[in-house]
VEXVO-89743 format. One line per 2 residues: number of its first residue (from 1); for each residue x, y, z of C-alpha. Coordinates in nm, 3 decimals. Example, Ala and Ser with C-alpha at 12.3 -4.5 7.8 and 13.67 -1.06 7.14 Angstrom:
1	1.230,-0.450,0.780; 1.367,-0.106,0.714
This chain:
1	-0.001,0.029,0.015; 0.170,0.365,-0.096
3	0.014,0.690,-0.027; 0.103,0.977,-0.274
5	0.085,1.355,-0.204; -0.260,1.449,-0.276
7	-0.401,1.152,-0.077; -0.249,1.319,0.218
9	-0.358,1.672,0.141; -0.063,1.804,-0.112
11	-0.011,1.842,-0.431; 0.192,1.667,-0.631
13	0.573,1.781,-0.614; 0.481,1.990,-0.311
15	0.657,1.921,-0.007; 0.476,1.741,0.274
17	0.650,1.944,0.583; 0.485,2.271,0.445
19	0.160,2.146,0.560; 0.272,2.127,0.906
21	0.286,2.342,1.191; 0.641,2.284,1.390
23	0.711,2.455,1.731; 1.010,2.649,1.592
25	0.730,2.820,1.339; 0.507,2.876,1.718
27	0.774,3.033,1.871; 0.892,3.242,1.610
29	0.510,3.355,1.568; 0.515,3.428,1.967
31	0.787,3.612,1.950; 0.710,3.816,1.659
33	0.370,3.926,1.901; 0.346,4.286,1.963
35	0.235,4.219,2.337; 0.571,4.104,2.392
37	0.867,4.311,2.493; 1.218,4.237,2.273
39	1.391,3.964,2.486; 1.706,4.249,2.533
41	1.461,4.549,2.677; 1.265,4.276,2.896
43	1.582,4.136,3.083; 1.768,4.555,3.123
45	1.385,4.654,3.255; 1.410,4.375,3.524
47	1.768,4.495,3.595; 1.605,4.896,3.624
49	1.358,4.748,3.865; 1.621,4.565,4.066
51	1.792,4.863,4.114; 1.492,5.083,4.184
53	1.379,4.826,4.467; 1.717,4.928,4.630
55	1.689,5.245,4.624; 1.342,5.228,4.775
57	1.464,4.976,5.052; 1.743,5.236,5.109
59	1.537,5.489,5.134; 1.286,5.330,5.390
61	1.571,5.192,5.623; 1.723,5.531,5.633
63	1.438,5.770,5.707; 1.261,5.484,5.973
65	1.609,5.455,6.135; 1.592,5.084,6.085
67	1.870,4.905,6.337; 1.853,4.512,6.373
69	2.193,4.407,6.350; 2.225,4.642,6.054
71	2.208,5.015,6.189; 2.084,5.284,5.933
73	2.004,5.572,6.185; 2.343,5.762,6.037
75	2.299,5.638,5.727; 2.226,5.945,5.502
77	1.936,5.854,5.247; 1.923,5.858,4.880
79	1.804,6.209,4.873; 2.046,6.328,5.037
81	2.322,6.177,4.843; 2.151,6.291,4.533
83	2.220,6.669,4.644; 2.569,6.607,4.740
85	2.650,6.444,4.436; 2.490,6.760,4.244
87	2.678,6.967,4.449; 2.992,6.781,4.360
89	2.928,6.768,4.006; 2.944,7.121,4.016
91	3.265,7.125,4.148; 3.602,7.078,3.937
93	3.821,6.901,4.157; 3.559,6.634,4.148
95	3.595,6.557,3.801; 4.037,6.582,3.893
97	3.957,6.300,4.127; 3.790,6.102,3.886
99	4.054,6.191,3.595; 4.354,6.098,3.789
101	4.181,5.765,3.893; 4.089,5.691,3.494
103	4.408,5.752,3.416; 4.603,5.514,3.708
105	4.378,5.244,3.603; 4.428,5.303,3.230
107	4.811,5.268,3.253; 4.832,4.980,3.506
109	4.556,4.792,3.325; 4.772,4.809,3.021
111	5.054,4.674,3.143; 4.889,4.382,3.320
113	4.721,4.286,3.000; 5.007,4.306,2.771
115	5.257,4.070,3.078; 4.945,3.887,3.230
117	4.862,3.737,2.890; 5.191,3.663,2.726
119	5.283,3.512,3.077; 4.953,3.339,3.044
121	5.011,3.186,2.697; 5.406,3.123,2.795
123	5.309,2.879,3.088; 5.032,2.748,2.930
125	5.240,2.595,2.651; 5.534,2.583,2.816
127	5.579,2.329,3.137; 5.900,2.457,3.230
129	5.817,2.829,3.211; 5.524,2.700,3.441
131	5.705,2.539,3.683; 5.924,2.832,3.681
133	5.685,3.102,3.720; 5.370,2.954,3.902
135	5.573,2.940,4.267; 5.602,3.335,4.237
137	5.247,3.346,4.115; 5.093,3.142,4.347
139	5.310,3.314,4.639; 5.264,3.648,4.554
141	4.860,3.647,4.457; 4.726,3.589,4.839
143	4.917,3.869,4.944; 4.606,4.238,4.955
145	4.712,4.534,4.773; 4.710,4.722,5.120
147	5.006,4.483,5.231; 5.205,4.595,4.920
149	5.184,4.945,5.029; 5.461,5.040,5.219
151	5.731,4.789,4.975; 5.571,5.029,4.682
153	5.614,5.343,4.842; 5.988,5.207,4.904
155	6.055,5.082,4.583; 5.846,5.318,4.349
157	6.038,5.677,4.311; 5.704,5.872,4.359
159	5.348,5.787,4.533; 5.206,5.819,4.170
161	5.385,5.534,4.048; 5.352,5.315,4.371
163	5.013,5.368,4.326; 4.983,5.287,3.949
165	5.218,4.952,4.047; 4.957,4.862,4.320
167	4.697,4.847,4.120; 4.834,4.689,3.844
169	4.966,4.409,4.049; 4.562,4.368,4.140
171	4.492,4.327,3.780; 4.777,4.097,3.664
173	4.728,3.779,3.891; 4.342,3.700,3.744
175	4.473,3.772,3.404; 4.770,3.514,3.386
177	4.551,3.256,3.560; 4.256,3.277,3.305
179	4.469,3.239,3.048; 4.670,2.952,3.149
181	4.377,2.806,3.230; 4.246,2.843,2.857
183	4.543,2.769,2.654; 4.561,2.442,2.892
185	4.203,2.401,2.827; 4.237,2.369,2.424
187	4.146,2.015,2.291; 4.477,1.788,2.234
189	4.308,1.654,1.944; 4.259,2.002,1.750
191	4.662,2.024,1.845; 4.750,1.748,1.693
193	4.529,1.779,1.369; 4.665,2.084,1.327
195	5.043,1.939,1.340; 4.948,1.637,1.135
197	4.833,1.895,0.896; 5.180,2.091,0.871
199	5.096,2.357,1.093; 5.409,2.522,1.275
201	5.382,2.623,1.623; 5.309,2.989,1.585
203	5.019,2.857,1.324; 4.884,2.641,1.596
205	4.906,2.933,1.854; 4.745,3.183,1.609
207	4.454,2.939,1.439; 4.364,2.691,1.737
209	4.513,2.720,2.093; 4.443,3.131,2.123
211	4.068,3.104,1.952; 4.000,2.817,2.222
213	4.127,3.024,2.507; 3.974,3.367,2.426
215	3.638,3.287,2.605; 3.883,3.239,2.961
217	4.107,3.552,2.846; 3.819,3.725,2.880
219	3.692,3.671,3.162; 4.004,3.701,3.300
221	4.027,4.063,3.187; 3.682,4.151,3.294
223	3.799,4.002,3.670; 4.123,4.171,3.638
225	3.921,4.514,3.578; 3.760,4.425,3.890
227	4.042,4.370,4.091; 4.199,4.661,4.001
229	4.006,4.929,4.069; 3.992,4.789,4.394
231	4.319,4.776,4.401; 4.340,5.123,4.319
233	4.129,5.242,4.598; 4.382,5.099,4.833
235	4.658,5.258,4.734; 4.475,5.613,4.674
237	4.345,5.585,5.015; 4.725,5.564,5.159
239	4.957,5.751,4.973; 4.712,5.907,4.681
241	4.666,6.326,4.688; 4.396,6.296,4.352
243	4.134,5.987,4.252; 3.803,5.888,4.390
245	3.936,5.657,4.681; 4.103,5.962,4.814
247	3.792,6.162,4.776; 3.615,5.890,5.010
249	3.885,5.866,5.268; 3.891,6.201,5.292
251	3.503,6.254,5.352; 3.569,5.986,5.560
253	3.832,6.192,5.815; 3.609,6.480,5.788
255	3.240,6.339,5.835; 3.095,6.395,5.579
257	2.905,6.085,5.525; 2.724,6.157,5.206
259	3.061,6.228,4.982; 3.156,5.879,5.122
261	2.874,5.716,4.968; 2.945,5.931,4.646
263	3.244,5.750,4.665; 3.176,5.426,4.654
265	2.889,5.484,4.369; 3.131,5.651,4.141
267	3.379,5.363,4.230; 3.136,5.135,4.159
269	3.024,5.275,3.821; 3.338,5.340,3.686
271	3.405,4.982,3.714; 3.131,4.863,3.621
273	3.174,5.059,3.269; 3.558,4.971,3.258
275	3.443,4.622,3.266; 3.189,4.649,2.978
277	3.402,4.824,2.758; 3.649,4.568,2.803
279	3.373,4.283,2.715; 3.234,4.541,2.426
281	3.589,4.553,2.316; 3.637,4.193,2.315
283	3.325,4.088,2.149; 3.448,4.086,1.791
285	3.690,3.846,1.867; 3.422,3.594,1.992
287	3.219,3.597,1.716; 3.278,3.237,1.658
289	3.097,3.160,1.956; 2.760,3.040,1.981
291	2.615,3.192,2.329; 2.267,3.025,2.384
293	2.103,3.126,2.734; 1.774,2.926,2.846
295	1.620,3.070,3.135
């Protein structure tokens, strides 16, 4: 017994699959529905609402004098901080603090990226280099930035260079470790296949190892940026004359509580913007990577 196209509702020569509604088509139709917001817009809307909820909780806790394990009696509310921020934005010294911090971050982070990625690739590709460098990395990495300040002041020719040195150390170690991890996770079968096809070591590094390690390297760059801001704050508090860290610490010594929160929020905001910038700059390098998140 045989069935032709006309017996199952189709004309001769027409594909039967056109007559069937697939789940993919239903999903595409649902996504085109005018009643639903685009996925990116809806996600940013949720994030904005989350920040708004935090502001409301902050306002309620400070205005009501909430004191249960966490004391909000002396914490200024968002309205007071907003007024102080408006006054700070009208002062040119506030922008000098921001520019000094950004300049230090740029110099320290650029050196950390070049040296960190280079060392990470060398350690990932050479067992001898890994055995030589790893003890230094593991010994120095747990030392906090504050502990480096006295030695940095003694070694460096100026306070400015000591702050940059401390910031550089904070960014260096995450970049090195993530780069080594990415290089070592490159599938050995791909390396052997490229070598069997006559590829040189340089070609294998460029076309096999680096593309495979890029996701881990980019993650290290993002983490290193966050740690760099943390280290910068420690350096500016101790030995700086300008910078967001110095601004925050001087506000604490003068008991200017709104300015303390302004400094904290400015550090968080600038750190977030710098991290987003790093991810945006690295996005063209990861075009080959398919990123699908089902949530």
